[in-house]
C-alpha positions in Angstrom: 197.2 61.9 12.5 197.5 65.0 10.3 200.9 65.6 8.8 203.0 68.5 10.3 203.8 70.9 7.5 205.7 73.6 9.4 207.1 74.3 12.9 207.7 77.6 14.5 209.3 77.6 17.9 207.1 75.1 19.8 204.1 75.4 17.4 203.4 72.6 14.9 201.3 73.4 11.9 199.1 70.8 10.3 197.1 71.9 7.3 193.9 72.5 9.3 195.9 74.4 11.9 197.7 76.5 9.3 194.4 77.3 7.6 192.8 78.4 10.9 195.7 80.6 11.9 195.9 82.2 8.4 192.1 82.7 8.4 192.1 84.4 11.8 195.1 86.6 10.9 193.4 87.6 7.6 190.2 88.6 9.5 192.2 90.6 12.0 194.3 92.3 9.3 191.4 93.0 7.0 189.1 94.4 9.7 191.8 96.7 10.9 192.5 97.7 7.4 188.9 98.3 6.5 188.4 100.6 9.5 191.8 102.4 9.5 192.7 102.5 5.8 189.3 102.7 4.1 186.4 103.7 6.4 188.0 106.4 8.6 190.3 107.9 5.9 187.4 108.2 3.5 185.4 110.4 5.9 188.3 112.4 7.7 188.9 114.9 4.8 185.1 115.4 4.3 184.4 115.9 8.0 187.3 118.3 8.3 186.3 120.1 5.1 182.7 120.5 6.5 184.0 122.2 9.7 186.0 124.7 7.7 189.5 123.1 7.6 191.9 124.3 4.9 194.1 122.0 2.9 197.0 122.8 5.2 194.8 122.1 8.3 193.8 118.7 6.8 197.4 117.8 6.1 198.4 118.8 9.7 195.6 116.7 11.3 195.6 113.7 8.9 199.3 113.3 8.3 201.8 115.6 10.0 200.7 115.3 13.7 200.0 111.5 13.3 203.5 111.1 11.8 205.0 112.9 14.9 203.0 110.5 17.1 204.1 107.5 15.2 207.8 108.7 15.4 207.6 108.9 19.2 205.3 106.0 20.1 205.8 103.3 17.5 209.4 102.5 18.4 208.4 102.3 22.1 205.4 100.0 21.5 207.3 97.8 19.0 210.5 97.4 21.0 208.7 96.7 24.3 206.4 94.2 22.5 209.6 92.4 21.2 210.7 92.0 24.8 207.3 91.3 26.4 206.8 87.8 27.7 203.3 86.9 29.0 201.2 83.8 29.2 199.3 84.9 26.1 202.4 86.0 24.1 204.3 89.1 23.4 201.9 90.8 20.8 198.4 89.9 21.9 198.3 91.9 25.2 198.6 95.1 23.1 196.0 93.9 20.6 193.3 92.9 23.1 193.9 96.0 25.3 193.5 98.5 22.5 190.5 96.9 20.7 187.6 98.3 22.8 189.3 101.7 23.0 189.7 101.9 19.2 186.1 100.9 18.7 184.9 103.5 21.2 186.8 106.3 19.4 185.3 105.1 16.2 181.8 105.7 17.6 182.8 109.1 19.1 183.9 110.1 15.6 180.4 109.2 14.3 178.8 111.4 17.0 181.3 114.2 16.6 178.6 116.7 15.5 176.4 116.0 18.5 179.4 116.2 20.8 180.4 119.6 19.5 176.8 120.9 19.9 176.7 119.5 23.5 179.9 121.3 24.3 178.6 124.6 22.8 175.5 124.4 25.0 177.5 123.4 28.1 180.0 126.2 27.6 178.4 129.3 26.3 181.7 131.1 26.2 182.7 129.0 23.2 179.7 130.1 21.1 181.9 132.0 18.7 184.6 129.3 18.6 184.7 126.7 15.9 184.1 123.9 18.4 183.2 121.4 15.7 186.7 121.7 14.2 188.5 121.1 17.5 186.2 118.1 18.4 186.7 116.4 15.0 190.5 117.0 15.1 190.8 115.8 18.6 188.9 112.5 18.0 190.9 111.9 14.8 194.2 112.4 16.7 193.2 110.2 19.6 192.1 107.5 17.2 195.5 107.7 15.5 197.3 107.3 18.9 195.3 104.1 19.8 195.6 102.8 16.3 199.4 102.6 16.7 199.0 99.6 19.1 197.2 97.2 16.7 198.6 99.0 13.6 202.1 98.0 14.5 201.7 94.9 16.5 199.3 92.9 14.3 201.9 92.9 11.5 204.6 91.6 13.9 202.2 88.9 15.0 201.8 87.8 11.4 205.6 87.5 11.2 205.6 85.5 14.4 202.9 83.0 13.6 202.9 82.6 9.8 205.6 80.3 8.5 208.2 82.2 6.4 207.9 79.5 3.7 204.4 80.6 2.8 204.5 84.3 3.7 204.3 85.4 0.0 201.2 83.4 -0.5 199.7 84.6 2.7 200.3 88.2 1.7 198.7 87.5 -1.7 195.7 86.0 0.1 195.7 89.0 2.3 195.7 91.4 -0.6 193.0 89.4 -2.5 190.7 89.2 0.5 191.4 92.9 1.3 190.7 93.9 -2.2 187.4 92.0 -2.3 186.3 93.5 1.0 187.5 97.0 0.0 185.8 96.7 -3.4 182.5 95.6 -1.8 182.7 98.4 0.8 183.6 101.1 -1.8 181.0 99.9 -4.3 178.0 99.4 -2.1 178.7 101.2 1.2 180.9 104.2 0.7 178.2 106.4 -0.9 176.1 106.0 2.3 178.8 106.4 4.9 178.3 110.1 5.6 174.4 109.7 5.8 174.5 106.5 7.9 177.8 107.0 9.7 176.5 106.1 13.2 175.1 102.7 12.1 178.1 101.8 10.0 180.7 102.8 12.6 178.9 101.0 15.4 178.7 97.8 13.3 182.4 98.0 12.4 183.4 98.7 16.0 181.6 95.6 17.4 182.9 93.4 14.6 186.5 94.6 15.2 186.4 93.8 19.0 184.8 90.3 18.3 187.5 89.4 15.8 190.4 90.4 18.1 188.8 88.3 20.9 188.8 85.4 18.4 192.5 86.0 17.7 193.2 85.7 21.5 191.3 82.3 21.5 192.5 80.7 18.3 196.0 82.0 17.6 198.5 81.0 20.2 201.9 82.6 19.9 203.9 79.8 21.5 207.0 80.2 23.5 209.7 82.8 22.7 213.3 82.5 23.8 214.4 84.7 26.7 215.3 88.2 25.9 219.1 88.3 25.4 219.8 92.0 25.4 218.0 93.4 28.4 219.6 96.3 30.1 220.9 95.8 33.7 217.9 95.9 36.0 219.9 97.4 38.8 220.2 100.7 37.0 217.6 103.4 37.7 214.7 104.1 35.3 216.4 107.0 33.4 219.7 105.3 33.0 217.9 102.2 31.7 215.8 104.3 29.3 218.9 106.0 28.0 220.7 102.6 27.5 217.7 101.1 25.7 217.4 104.1 23.5 221.1 104.0 22.6 220.9 100.2 21.9 217.9 100.8 19.7 219.6 103.3 17.5 222.9 101.5 17.4 221.3 98.2 16.3 218.7 99.5 13.9 221.0 102.0 12.0 224.2 100.0 12.2 224.1 98.7 8.6 223.6 100.5 5.3 221.0 98.1 3.9 218.6 98.9 6.8 219.0 102.6 6.4 218.4 102.5 2.7 215.4 100.1 3.1 213.8 102.5 5.6 214.4 105.5 3.4 213.0 103.7 0.3 209.8 102.7 2.1 209.4 106.1 3.6 209.7 107.9 0.3 207.2 105.5 -1.3 204.8 106.3 1.5 205.4 110.0 1.1 204.8 109.8 -2.6 201.1 108.9 -1.9 200.5 111.5 0.8 198.7 114.1 -1.3 196.5 111.4 -3.0 195.7 109.9 0.4 194.6 113.4 1.8 192.9 115.0 -1.2 192.0 112.3 -3.8 188.4 112.2 -2.6 188.2 116.0 -2.6 189.8 116.2 -6.1 187.2 113.7 -7.4 184.2 115.4 -5.8 185.1 119.1 -6.0 187.3 119.4 -9.2 186.1 116.5 -11.3 182.4 116.7 -10.2 181.9 113.1 -9.1 179.6 111.9 -6.4 180.8 109.8 -3.4 179.0 106.8 -4.8 180.8 107.2 -8.2 184.2 107.6 -6.4 183.6 104.5 -4.4 182.8 102.5 -7.5 186.1 103.5 -9.1 188.1 102.5 -6.1 186.1 99.2 -5.9 186.9 98.3 -9.5 190.6 98.9 -8.9 190.4 96.7 -5.8 188.9 93.8 -7.7 191.5 93.9 -10.4 194.2 94.1 -7.7 192.9 90.9 -6.2 193.3 89.0 -9.4 196.9 90.3 -9.9 197.7 89.5 -6.2 197.0 85.8 -6.8 199.7 85.5 -9.4 202.1 87.9 -7.7 202.1 86.0 -4.4 203.4 82.9 -6.0 205.9 84.9 -8.0 207.3 86.5 -4.9 207.8 83.2 -3.2 209.7 82.0 -6.3 211.7 85.2 -6.9 211.9 88.0 -4.3 209.6 90.8 -3.2 212.3 93.4 -4.0 211.6 92.9 -7.7 207.8 93.3 -7.3 208.4 96.4 -5.3 210.6 97.9 -8.0 208.1 97.1 -10.8 205.3 98.7 -8.8 207.3 101.9 -8.5 208.0 102.1 -12.2 204.3 101.8 -13.1 203.3 104.4 -10.5 205.6 106.9 -12.2 204.1 106.2 -15.6 200.5 106.3 -14.5 200.9 109.7 -12.7 202.5 111.2 -15.8 199.4 110.2 -17.8 197.1 111.4 -15.0 198.6 114.9 -14.8 198.0 115.6 -18.5 194.7 113.8 -19.1 192.5 113.5 -16.0 189.7 116.1 -16.4 186.5 114.1 -16.6 184.9 111.4 -14.5 185.8 108.8 -17.1 189.5 109.7 -17.2 189.6 109.9 -13.4 188.1 106.4 -13.3 190.8 105.0 -15.6 193.7 106.5 -13.6 191.9 105.8 -10.3 191.7 102.1 -11.2 195.3 102.0 -12.5 196.7 103.8 -9.4 194.8 101.5 -7.1 196.3 98.5 -8.8 199.9 99.7 -8.7 199.8 100.7 -5.1 198.2 97.3 -4.3 201.2 95.7 -6.0 203.7 97.8 -3.9 201.7 97.2 -0.6 201.6 93.4 -1.4 205.4 93.4 -1.6 206.3 95.7 1.3 205.6 93.3 4.2 207.4 90.3 2.6 210.3 92.6 1.8 210.7 93.7 5.4 210.2 90.1 6.7 212.9 88.9 4.3 215.5 91.6 5.0 215.1 92.4 8.7 216.5 90.3 11.6 213.7 87.9 12.6 214.5 88.0 16.3 214.2 91.8 16.5 211.6 92.2 13.8 209.3 94.5 15.8 212.2 96.7 16.8 213.5 97.1 13.3 210.0 97.5 11.8 209.5 100.3 14.4 212.8 101.9 13.2 211.3 101.8 9.7 208.2 103.5 11.1 210.3 106.2 12.7 212.1 107.0 9.4 208.8 106.9 7.5 207.1 109.1 10.1 210.0 111.6 9.9 209.7 111.8 6.1 205.9 112.1 6.4 206.0 114.9 8.9 207.7 117.1 6.3 206.0 115.6 3.3 202.5 116.1 4.6 203.0 119.7 5.5 204.8 120.5 2.2 202.1 118.6 0.3 199.4 120.6 2.0 201.1 123.9 1.3 201.6 123.0 -2.4 198.0 121.9 -2.6 196.8 125.2 -1.2 198.9 127.0 -3.8 198.5 124.8 -6.9 195.3 122.9 -6.2 194.6 119.2 -5.9 196.1 118.3 -9.3 199.6 118.8 -7.9 199.3 115.4 -6.3 200.3 113.8 -9.7 203.6 115.8 -9.9 204.3 115.1 -6.3 203.9 111.3 -6.8 206.1 111.3 -9.9 209.0 113.2 -8.2 209.0 111.3 -4.9 208.6 107.9 -6.5 211.6 108.5 -8.7 213.7 109.3 -5.7 212.4 106.2 -3.9 213.2 104.0 -6.9 216.8 105.3 -6.9 217.2 104.4 -3.2 215.7 101.0 -3.9 218.5 100.3 -6.3 220.9 100.9 -3.4 218.9 98.4 -1.3 219.3 95.9 -4.1 223.1 96.3 -4.2 223.4 95.8 -0.5 221.1 92.8 -0.6 223.3 91.2 -3.3 226.4 92.0 -1.2 224.9 90.1 1.8 224.1 87.0 -0.2 221.2 87.9 -2.5 218.5 85.5 -3.5 220.6 82.4 -3.0 221.9 83.0 0.5 220.9 86.4 2.0 221.7 86.7 5.7 220.8 89.7 7.7 223.9 91.6 8.8 225.1 90.7 12.3 223.6 93.0 14.9 226.0 93.9 17.8 
């Protein structure tokens, strides 16, 4: 009989079982990441640019409006998923329900040009309207709405089914596998995405649905304890909604460490907003690179990130992700200072592009373990959604301001933006560190009591 290594609730993990669960969660995480963080983001600015969108329009559609949607919907999805109890678990209903819809929207995006032409022929009164712009923008925003279901819940499922004792190594494996997949995609596929969008998007949509069906089959969630803080069911809907909302804010923003943690992560996300929106346009329009060259630069950064992640995962389990997160921020500041003054050729862009990809991979590697270590485990989804609310609020303003500054100063302003915002985030992280120490630090941190 195989030795039981870990136990979570009523789930016992032998080595084969642990490897199966980790493999399936890696596949789910990486497929979602490849579609929603690599494939779709790489084409959104180009598709919008081709239909006449300005830098401000791109910021509004890619970041500002999605941030508003995240602010409104993510806390609702996350808190309800915490309190959901079904035969297949509390997270998986949301994952399996959203999978075919997300895949369908992916295919609609691939056929957006044909959809726009069909609408123009169907409604001749729109002949002088930029129908293509509205079609692309609408599909992108619908895609973002549906993404919020797996985009939130899959990370909570990781926290529910992966033993905390090996979460650092899991995240390292996640970063390594993600970097390899991203590198292969960027190196060999990205240059062909626009020309073969329909084929690539269809393949990815089918693969995505298949993997999430596999999660349903091979990753049981086990039994959760009854929900302890339900609102009185005898109250009417509006009173219960008000009481749940009050309980959500009271619990999530009750202690300083959580507020500072949310602000820190939000500022670090905002620091990258201009690069996320305009980096590909900066490379192809200002620097003169092709999409294939741009993809190869990102791919090289991903491969080097994978090598670093192997060592950083072990280091995080031995130290704490807060230290890795801090180191990543310091390097991001230094790299952007260099980038502002020296990136004017494809070669210098390649150097900074690789270095930036590595440093953000380091921060992303540390972010999930940092949240898992500091947030209350029984309300992880609720508190993670509060983090998303704060991040979304910051991103609403950051994306709009970043778009305006880019319209005024050009794509190069993204380096200055990253420097300033990352400095602010690093100062806030020091406050998180002090609160972490006050509540026990590395030797005995306990999440503050939630009333």
